[in-house]
PLY file of the C-alpha trace (Angstrom):
ply
format ascii 1.0
element vertex 306
property float x
property float y
property float z
element edge 305
property int vertex1
property int vertex2
end_header
37.54 -104.23 -41.82
38.02 -103.17 -38.30
41.42 -101.64 -38.73
42.25 -99.18 -41.42
45.60 -99.36 -43.05
47.95 -96.69 -42.02
48.97 -94.40 -44.76
52.71 -94.30 -45.15
54.18 -90.96 -44.58
56.19 -89.51 -47.29
59.93 -89.76 -46.91
60.30 -86.25 -48.26
61.85 -84.07 -45.54
59.62 -81.48 -43.95
60.20 -78.00 -45.26
61.97 -75.97 -42.66
60.38 -72.71 -41.59
61.95 -69.79 -43.31
64.12 -67.73 -40.98
62.94 -64.09 -40.78
65.61 -61.49 -41.03
65.75 -59.24 -37.92
64.33 -55.80 -38.43
66.49 -52.87 -37.63
65.78 -51.38 -34.08
64.08 -48.03 -34.19
64.91 -45.49 -31.52
61.73 -43.78 -30.18
62.63 -40.62 -28.32
59.94 -39.05 -26.17
59.29 -35.34 -26.06
60.72 -34.88 -22.58
63.66 -37.14 -23.34
64.41 -35.21 -26.47
64.36 -31.96 -24.52
66.70 -33.39 -21.98
69.08 -34.72 -24.58
69.17 -31.38 -26.33
70.04 -29.51 -23.13
73.67 -28.68 -22.70
75.41 -29.13 -19.37
75.46 -25.44 -18.70
71.76 -25.07 -19.43
72.24 -23.23 -22.65
69.68 -25.32 -24.36
66.86 -24.78 -21.87
63.91 -22.78 -22.93
63.53 -19.40 -21.27
60.17 -17.79 -20.66
59.42 -14.83 -22.77
59.20 -11.30 -21.36
55.44 -11.26 -21.85
55.09 -14.51 -19.87
57.28 -13.18 -17.03
55.26 -10.02 -16.79
52.06 -12.00 -16.73
53.31 -14.16 -13.86
54.29 -11.21 -11.62
51.73 -10.27 -8.96
50.04 -7.09 -9.90
47.54 -4.82 -8.23
44.35 -4.51 -10.17
43.14 -1.00 -10.80
39.98 -1.64 -8.84
42.10 -2.49 -5.74
43.92 0.85 -5.60
41.20 2.71 -3.64
41.13 -0.08 -1.02
44.91 -0.01 -0.61
44.89 3.77 -0.36
42.14 3.65 2.26
44.11 1.14 4.35
47.23 3.31 4.18
45.22 6.33 5.27
43.85 4.39 8.24
47.32 3.25 9.29
48.79 6.75 9.02
45.82 8.23 10.84
46.13 5.68 13.64
49.82 6.41 14.09
49.21 10.16 14.05
46.47 9.87 16.68
48.98 8.36 19.16
51.20 11.46 19.12
51.04 13.62 22.28
51.56 17.34 22.65
54.04 18.72 25.17
51.48 21.31 26.21
49.31 19.92 29.01
46.03 20.84 30.58
45.65 20.93 34.35
43.06 19.60 36.78
44.11 20.16 40.43
41.98 18.60 43.16
42.85 21.23 45.80
44.09 24.29 43.93
44.09 26.46 47.09
46.82 24.31 48.63
49.21 24.62 45.70
52.37 26.49 46.63
53.18 27.64 43.10
51.41 29.14 40.13
49.70 26.57 37.92
51.74 27.68 34.91
54.90 26.59 36.75
53.62 23.03 37.08
52.44 22.96 33.46
55.76 24.25 32.15
57.76 21.59 33.99
55.36 18.87 32.83
55.84 19.99 29.22
59.63 19.91 29.61
59.49 16.34 30.95
57.31 15.24 28.03
59.62 16.88 25.52
62.78 15.38 27.04
62.20 11.97 25.43
60.64 10.86 22.16
59.02 7.97 24.02
57.02 10.46 26.08
55.52 11.90 22.90
53.55 8.76 22.09
50.53 7.31 23.86
51.80 3.77 23.40
55.30 4.29 24.79
54.95 6.96 27.48
55.85 5.86 31.03
53.39 7.68 33.29
55.01 6.31 36.46
58.36 7.77 35.50
56.67 11.05 34.63
55.00 11.23 38.06
58.30 10.48 39.79
60.09 13.31 37.98
57.28 15.73 38.79
57.36 14.78 42.47
61.13 15.26 42.60
60.66 18.73 41.14
57.75 19.60 43.45
57.96 17.79 46.82
54.81 19.57 48.03
52.70 17.41 45.72
51.07 14.39 47.32
49.66 12.75 44.20
50.38 13.24 40.50
48.59 11.74 37.53
48.82 12.24 33.78
45.57 11.57 31.96
46.16 10.41 28.37
43.27 11.35 26.06
41.76 8.61 23.91
41.04 10.87 20.95
42.84 14.17 21.50
46.54 14.92 21.76
46.67 17.14 24.84
47.32 15.25 28.11
45.78 16.50 31.34
47.84 16.92 34.49
46.13 15.98 37.74
47.69 17.32 40.95
46.94 16.89 44.62
48.95 19.00 47.06
49.77 17.74 50.54
47.98 19.85 53.17
50.44 21.94 55.21
50.41 21.38 58.98
52.67 24.07 60.44
55.76 26.16 59.90
58.99 24.97 61.44
61.35 27.76 62.49
65.00 26.88 63.06
68.41 28.48 62.84
68.51 27.21 59.22
65.35 29.05 58.18
61.60 28.56 58.20
60.21 25.43 56.57
56.71 24.32 55.66
55.84 20.91 57.10
53.06 18.76 55.65
50.60 16.41 57.35
52.94 13.48 56.73
55.83 15.20 58.55
57.70 15.87 55.31
59.45 19.13 54.56
57.42 20.58 51.70
59.42 23.71 51.00
61.52 26.49 52.43
59.30 29.51 52.83
61.93 31.92 51.52
61.82 30.07 48.17
58.03 29.78 47.87
55.88 32.90 47.65
52.65 31.01 48.18
53.66 29.61 51.58
52.74 32.76 53.51
49.01 32.43 52.68
48.42 29.58 55.15
47.01 30.29 58.61
48.84 27.55 60.51
50.91 27.56 63.72
54.66 28.04 63.82
56.86 25.57 65.73
60.21 26.64 67.14
62.90 24.02 66.83
65.30 23.70 69.74
66.36 20.13 68.95
68.56 20.99 65.95
66.67 18.89 63.43
68.02 18.18 59.95
65.75 19.72 57.30
65.82 18.28 53.78
63.22 19.23 51.20
60.93 16.28 50.45
62.17 14.23 53.43
60.47 13.54 56.75
61.57 15.61 59.72
59.04 14.62 62.39
56.81 11.53 62.72
53.29 11.90 61.38
51.81 11.12 64.82
53.69 14.09 66.25
52.20 16.26 63.53
48.73 15.01 64.49
49.42 15.76 68.16
50.54 19.33 67.45
47.66 20.15 65.12
45.13 18.64 67.54
46.50 20.75 70.41
46.20 23.88 68.30
42.61 23.13 67.25
41.47 22.20 70.76
42.81 25.42 72.25
41.42 27.50 69.40
37.96 25.98 69.97
38.09 27.46 73.51
39.17 30.87 72.17
42.67 30.42 73.56
45.26 31.72 71.15
48.74 30.30 71.09
51.75 32.55 71.46
54.41 29.95 70.73
54.97 26.22 70.33
58.46 24.82 70.90
59.92 21.40 70.21
62.58 21.18 72.95
65.70 19.05 72.95
64.28 16.58 75.46
62.60 13.55 73.93
58.85 13.35 73.25
58.25 16.82 74.70
56.29 19.81 73.46
56.12 23.22 75.14
53.24 25.62 74.50
52.76 29.20 75.62
49.32 30.80 75.29
48.69 34.51 74.99
48.25 36.35 78.28
50.11 33.78 80.38
53.54 33.76 81.98
53.92 29.98 82.17
54.64 27.11 79.79
52.32 24.15 79.23
54.36 20.94 79.10
52.96 18.19 76.91
54.09 14.65 76.21
53.84 13.66 72.55
53.11 10.05 73.53
49.89 10.87 75.37
46.44 11.58 73.99
46.31 15.26 72.95
42.60 15.70 73.75
43.04 14.28 77.23
46.06 16.50 77.84
44.22 19.64 76.74
41.24 18.64 78.89
43.51 18.34 81.92
45.02 21.75 81.26
41.63 23.45 80.85
40.38 21.94 84.10
43.43 23.12 86.07
43.33 26.53 84.42
39.70 27.00 85.43
40.47 25.88 89.00
43.43 28.25 89.32
41.37 31.18 88.07
38.62 30.45 90.57
41.11 30.22 93.42
43.03 33.25 92.13
46.29 31.32 92.01
49.03 32.66 89.75
51.32 30.21 87.98
54.65 31.67 86.93
56.69 28.79 85.50
54.74 25.84 84.11
51.68 23.62 84.10
52.76 20.03 83.51
50.19 17.69 81.91
52.65 15.06 80.68
51.21 12.40 82.98
47.60 11.38 82.46
45.25 12.14 85.37
47.97 14.09 87.14
48.78 17.79 86.78
51.71 19.65 88.27
52.16 23.39 88.31
54.59 25.90 89.68
0 1
1 2
2 3
3 4
4 5
5 6
6 7
7 8
8 9
9 10
10 11
11 12
12 13
13 14
14 15
15 16
16 17
17 18
18 19
19 20
20 21
21 22
22 23
23 24
24 25
25 26
26 27
27 28
28 29
29 30
30 31
31 32
32 33
33 34
34 35
35 36
36 37
37 38
38 39
39 40
40 41
41 42
42 43
43 44
44 45
45 46
46 47
47 48
48 49
49 50
50 51
51 52
52 53
53 54
54 55
55 56
56 57
57 58
58 59
59 60
60 61
61 62
62 63
63 64
64 65
65 66
66 67
67 68
68 69
69 70
70 71
71 72
72 73
73 74
74 75
75 76
76 77
77 78
78 79
79 80
80 81
81 82
82 83
83 84
84 85
85 86
86 87
87 88
88 89
89 90
90 91
91 92
92 93
93 94
94 95
95 96
96 97
97 98
98 99
99 100
100 101
101 102
102 103
103 104
104 105
105 106
106 107
107 108
108 109
109 110
110 111
111 112
112 113
113 114
114 115
115 116
116 117
117 118
118 119
119 120
120 121
121 122
122 123
123 124
124 125
125 126
126 127
127 128
128 129
129 130
130 131
131 132
132 133
133 134
134 135
135 136
136 137
137 138
138 139
139 140
140 141
141 142
142 143
143 144
144 145
145 146
146 147
147 148
148 149
149 150
150 151
151 152
152 153
153 154
154 155
155 156
156 157
157 158
158 159
159 160
160 161
161 162
162 163
163 164
164 165
165 166
166 167
167 168
168 169
169 170
170 171
171 172
172 173
173 174
174 175
175 176
176 177
177 178
178 179
179 180
180 181
181 182
182 183
183 184
184 185
185 186
186 187
187 188
188 189
189 190
190 191
191 192
192 193
193 194
194 195
195 196
196 197
197 198
198 199
199 200
200 201
201 202
202 203
203 204
204 205
205 206
206 207
207 208
208 209
209 210
210 211
211 212
212 213
213 214
214 215
215 216
216 217
217 218
218 219
219 220
220 221
221 222
222 223
223 224
224 225
225 226
226 227
227 228
228 229
229 230
230 231
231 232
232 233
233 234
234 235
235 236
236 237
237 238
238 239
239 240
240 241
241 242
242 243
243 244
244 245
245 246
246 247
247 248
248 249
249 250
250 251
251 252
252 253
253 254
254 255
255 256
256 257
257 258
258 259
259 260
260 261
261 262
262 263
263 264
264 265
265 266
266 267
267 268
268 269
269 270
270 271
271 272
272 273
273 274
274 275
275 276
276 277
277 278
278 279
279 280
280 281
281 282
282 283
283 284
284 285
285 286
286 287
287 288
288 289
289 290
290 291
291 292
292 293
293 294
294 295
295 296
296 297
297 298
298 299
299 300
300 301
301 302
302 303
303 304
304 305
């Protein structure tokens, strides 16, 4: 047959699947969770490292590192010690013959300045400009001052250059030593070394104000006066006196053996003025003319005499 007879299903009800009783839930607590749950709010339950662990975690210096650390400390201490300066100084003057005082006087004052401040006792902190300023205030006759700091040693070296003296200035206030710059270097009564210089003496009739270390005459006037003195000396004419009169830009000179005054103008060329005087002097001697009052060479190319 083409079709097969369907088999009749049984009317017996299908057995229901047995219901499985739920298993009780198991709480799995992890290690970290358990630690956290055991910790009390105030941290009493936390685990503290042992003393051995704490000591092991501290940084420590190995025994083999001690020599290296000691060597570094020695280098640091040695470097700091090498920067310390002595208060005793050496001295290296460039023109010792022009110094007005004994070298020990300069060295003593330099040592006192170095010892006056702890900053001056160290190569890294010393102010050499301030040192030079204090030395120049103490010794106005010095033109240049330097303090040489040694690289290795501890004894600084003092370098001094004295200003060359030009002439003595005699006034009613005393006799003063004037330098090439026109500054008052010292009062001769206070400096024993001032008398050793063979320089002319100028008489002051203009009532100048003399202050040690300050300028009293312009430097060009100093050049004029020294040039006049040298030019006359080169002709074997010695000077009896040089006077700075009250009138402006004037200079009066008297030479030995004469009864007259040579009148110069400080604004003219000193060599030209001396040349004019020598020419007139020679002419007067040849003509046997005696001058009793003055020979005036204040105007270039013109000479007056009386």
